[in-house]
C-alpha positions, 0 to 999 in steps of 0.5 A, spaced: 428 041 397 427 046 391 420 051 392 419 047 384 419 040 387 415 043 394 410 046 388 409 040 385 408 036 392 403 039 394 398 042 388 399 032 389 396 033 394 391 038 393 389 034 387 389 028 390 384 030 396 380 034 391 379 027 388 377 023 395 372 028 397 368 027 390 368 019 390 366 020 397 361 025 395 358 021 388 360 014 391 366 012 386 370 008 390 375 008 384 376 016 384 376 015 392 382 010 392 385 013 387 386 021 391 388 017 396 393 014 393 395 020 388 396 024 396 401 019 398 404 020 392 405 027 394 406 025 401 412 021 398 414 026 393 415 031 401 420 024 404 425 024 398 426 031 397 427 032 405 432 026 405 435 030 399 436 036 404 439 032 410 445 029 406 446 036 403 447 040 410 
């Protein structure tokens, strides 16, 4: 996994977590769901890169 991809995945998860927290605090279910979706997307990006790394070895 390249450093750039790691940073993108971490940023996506962090932004998603922030959106989820803000959505929960403001009782904005749509924003909270969007945040959870971004976190899942970041985790998926991590998983894809891990698989790529496994095949590179």
